[in-house]
C-alpha positions as a Markdown table, in Angstrom:
| # | Residue | x | y | z |
|---|---|---|---|---|
| 1 | Unk | -8.1 | -12.4 | -7.7 |
| 2 | Unk | -10.0 | -9.7 | -9.5 |
| 3 | Unk | -8.3 | -6.7 | -10.9 |
| 4 | Unk | -9.4 | -3.3 | -9.8 |
| 5 | Unk | -6.5 | -1.1 | -10.6 |
| 6 | Unk | -4.6 | -2.5 | -13.5 |
| 7 | Unk | -1.6 | 0.0 | -12.9 |
| 8 | Unk | -1.3 | -1.6 | -9.5 |
| 9 | Unk | -1.0 | -5.2 | -10.4 |
| 10 | Unk | 2.2 | -5.7 | -8.3 |
| 11 | Unk | 0.3 | -5.0 | -5.2 |
| 12 | Unk | -1.7 | -8.1 | -5.9 |
| 13 | Unk | 1.4 | -10.0 | -5.4 |
| 14 | Unk | 1.7 | -8.5 | -2.0 |
| 15 | Unk | -2.1 | -8.8 | -1.2 |
| 16 | Unk | -2.1 | -12.4 | -2.3 |
| 17 | Unk | 0.8 | -13.3 | 0.1 |
| 18 | Unk | -0.8 | -11.3 | 2.9 |
| 19 | Unk | -4.2 | -12.8 | 2.3 |
| 20 | Unk | -2.7 | -16.2 | 2.9 |
| 21 | Unk | -1.1 | -15.0 | 6.2 |
| 22 | Unk | -4.4 | -13.2 | 7.3 |
| 23 | Unk | -6.6 | -16.2 | 6.4 |
| 24 | Unk | -5.4 | -17.7 | 9.7 |
| 25 | Unk | -6.1 | -14.6 | 11.7 |
| 26 | Unk | -9.9 | -14.2 | 12.0 |
| 27 | Unk | -10.5 | -10.7 | 13.1 |
| 28 | Unk | -8.5 | -8.9 | 10.4 |
| 29 | Unk | -10.7 | -6.8 | 8.3 |
| 30 | Unk | -8.3 | -4.6 | 6.1 |
| 31 | Unk | -4.5 | -4.6 | 4.8 |
| 32 | Unk | -2.6 | -1.6 | 3.7 |
| 33 | Unk | 0.1 | -1.7 | 1.4 |
| 34 | Unk | 2.8 | 1.0 | 0.9 |
| 35 | Unk | 5.1 | 1.4 | -2.2 |
| 36 | Unk | 7.9 | 3.9 | -1.7 |
| 37 | Unk | 9.5 | 4.7 | -5.0 |
| 38 | Unk | 11.8 | 7.2 | -6.3 |
| 39 | Unk | 9.2 | 9.0 | -8.4 |
| 40 | Unk | 6.0 | 8.4 | -6.4 |
| 41 | Unk | 4.5 | 6.9 | -3.3 |
| 42 | Unk | 1.4 | 4.7 | -3.5 |
| 43 | Unk | -0.7 | 3.5 | -0.7 |
| 44 | Unk | -3.5 | 0.9 | -1.1 |
| 45 | Unk | -6.1 | -0.2 | 1.4 |
| 46 | Unk | -7.8 | -3.5 | 0.8 |
| 47 | Unk | -10.7 | -5.2 | 2.8 |
| 48 | Unk | -10.5 | -8.8 | 3.5 |
| 49 | Unk | -13.9 | -10.6 | 3.1 |
| 50 | Unk | -15.3 | -13.7 | 5.0 |
| 51 | Unk | -13.5 | -16.0 | 2.3 |
| 52 | Unk | -10.1 | -14.3 | 2.8 |
| 53 | Unk | -10.3 | -12.5 | -0.4 |
| 54 | Unk | -9.0 | -8.9 | -0.8 |
| 55 | Unk | -10.9 | -6.1 | -2.5 |
| 56 | Unk | -9.1 | -2.6 | -2.9 |
| 57 | Unk | -11.2 | 0.2 | -1.5 |
| 58 | Unk | -8.8 | 3.1 | -1.2 |
| 59 | Unk | -5.7 | 4.4 | -3.0 |
| 60 | Unk | -3.5 | 7.3 | -2.2 |
| 61 | Unk | -0.6 | 8.7 | -4.2 |
| 62 | Unk | 2.0 | 11.4 | -3.6 |
| 63 | Unk | 5.1 | 12.6 | -5.5 |
| 64 | Unk | 8.2 | 11.3 | -3.9 |
| 65 | Unk | 10.3 | 13.9 | -2.1 |
| 66 | Unk | 13.4 | 13.2 | -0.2 |
| 67 | Unk | 14.1 | 9.9 | -2.0 |
| 68 | Unk | 16.8 | 9.4 | -4.5 |
| 69 | Unk | 17.5 | 6.1 | -6.3 |
| 70 | Unk | 15.5 | 4.1 | -3.8 |
| 71 | Unk | 17.3 | 5.8 | -0.7 |
| 72 | Unk | 15.9 | 8.1 | 1.7 |
| 73 | Unk | 17.9 | 11.4 | 1.5 |
| 74 | Unk | 15.7 | 13.8 | 3.4 |
| 75 | Unk | 13.8 | 12.1 | 6.1 |
| 76 | Unk | 11.2 | 15.0 | 6.8 |
| 77 | Unk | 10.3 | 15.4 | 3.1 |
| 78 | Unk | 10.0 | 11.7 | 2.7 |
| 79 | Unk | 7.8 | 11.4 | 5.7 |
| 80 | Unk | 5.5 | 14.1 | 4.5 |
| 81 | Unk | 4.9 | 12.5 | 1.2 |
| 82 | Unk | 4.2 | 9.1 | 2.8 |
| 83 | Unk | 1.8 | 10.7 | 5.2 |
| 84 | Unk | 0.0 | 12.5 | 2.2 |
| 85 | Unk | -0.4 | 9.1 | 0.4 |
| 86 | Unk | -1.7 | 7.3 | 3.5 |
| 87 | Unk | -4.1 | 10.2 | 4.2 |
| 88 | Unk | -5.5 | 10.1 | 0.8 |
| 89 | Unk | -6.0 | 6.3 | 1.0 |
| 90 | Unk | -7.5 | 6.8 | 4.5 |
| 91 | Unk | -10.1 | 9.3 | 3.2 |
| 92 | Unk | -11.0 | 7.2 | 0.1 |
| 93 | Unk | -11.4 | 3.9 | 2.1 |
| 94 | Unk | -13.0 | 5.2 | 5.2 |
| 95 | Unk | -10.5 | 3.2 | 7.3 |
| 96 | Unk | -8.2 | 4.4 | 9.9 |
| 97 | Unk | -4.7 | 3.3 | 9.0 |
| 98 | Unk | -2.6 | 2.0 | 12.0 |
| 99 | Unk | 0.2 | 0.1 | 10.2 |
| 100 | Unk | 1.1 | -1.0 | 6.7 |
| 101 | Unk | 3.1 | -3.5 | 4.6 |
| 102 | Unk | 5.9 | -2.1 | 2.8 |
| 103 | Unk | 6.6 | -3.6 | -0.6 |
| 104 | Unk | 10.0 | -4.9 | -1.3 |
| 105 | Unk | 9.9 | -5.3 | -5.0 |
| 106 | Unk | 13.0 | -3.9 | -6.9 |
| 107 | Unk | 13.2 | -3.2 | -10.6 |
| 108 | Unk | 16.2 | -4.0 | -12.8 |
| 109 | Unk | 17.7 | -1.0 | -14.3 |
């Protein structure tokens, strides 16, 4: 896979797994990944080409609010931060986001 955003390489793990799943579904044109962290929330939009390869076309970031040590402490604040990241990714990519894949990658402290 080609690297577009080197700071977001962990998303390529997710996109590679999802690409294998979506290769079997012919009408899928895009994938959205969402990483909810303690310090920031990142949303990525990738297009799936005819060969099943993914290409990142949109990215959105927001400072995490209402999240402490990986746990949601204030649902309203966390929801607003997630919506902001998704809106930025939507605007950059030109895609309407209907659903996302949420990463489940934990770092060792």
